[in-house]
C-alpha positions in Angstrom: 127.3 113.8 107.1 127.0 112.3 110.4 124.4 109.4 111.0 122.3 111.6 113.1 121.8 114.4 110.2 121.5 111.6 107.6 118.9 110.0 109.3 116.8 113.5 110.3 116.5 114.2 106.8 115.1 110.7 106.1 111.7 110.2 104.9 109.1 108.7 107.2 106.4 106.0 106.5 103.3 106.5 108.4 101.7 103.5 107.1 103.7 100.9 108.9 101.1 98.0 108.6 99.8 98.2 105.6 96.7 99.7 103.6 93.2 100.3 105.2 90.8 97.1 104.4 87.1 96.5 103.7 86.6 95.7 107.4 87.7 98.9 108.0 85.2 100.3 105.5 82.5 98.7 107.1 83.4 99.1 110.8 83.0 102.9 109.7 79.8 102.7 107.7 77.8 100.0 109.3 75.1 100.4 111.7 76.2 100.0 115.5 74.7 96.8 115.8 76.2 95.2 113.1 79.7 97.0 114.0 79.1 95.3 117.7 78.3 91.5 115.9 81.5 91.8 113.9 84.1 92.8 116.3 82.5 90.2 118.4 83.3 87.6 115.6 86.5 88.8 114.9 87.8 88.8 118.4 86.5 85.2 119.2 89.2 83.1 118.6 86.9 80.0 118.8 85.1 81.8 115.5 87.4 80.8 112.4 88.1 83.7 109.6 86.3 81.3 107.1 83.3 80.6 108.6 83.0 84.5 109.5 83.5 84.8 105.8 81.1 82.4 104.9 78.3 83.7 106.8 78.9 87.5 105.5 78.6 86.5 101.9 75.1 86.2 101.8 74.8 89.8 103.1 74.9 93.4 101.8 79.1 93.4 102.7 80.8 90.4 102.3 84.0 90.4 103.5 86.8 87.8 102.2 88.5 85.6 105.1 92.3 87.1 104.2 90.6 90.7 105.3 89.1 89.5 108.2 92.2 88.1 109.5 94.3 91.1 108.5 92.4 93.3 110.1 91.6 90.7 113.1 95.4 90.9 114.1 96.2 94.7 113.7 97.8 93.8 110.4 96.0 97.0 108.5 95.8 100.9 108.7 93.1 100.7 111.3 95.8 99.0 113.4 92.7 97.1 115.5 94.2 94.4 117.1 91.4 91.9 118.2 93.2 88.4 118.6 
């Protein structure tokens, strides 16, 4: 069998950057003002993910700094690269 034939039948994985994250879920369901504020914070290179996570800890949608980081860098299924 040739390489071309072998590769043409190989399964493909559409999930190349990992699963969706908690941030994706919040962005899909939160009010527009909250979505804009969260995206602005995630886009700001002067804002640390741990600070964002601490600020969100007292809200209805607490998010961990690792989820925030993964989403902002485009390493989840949402593929939204903000930094």
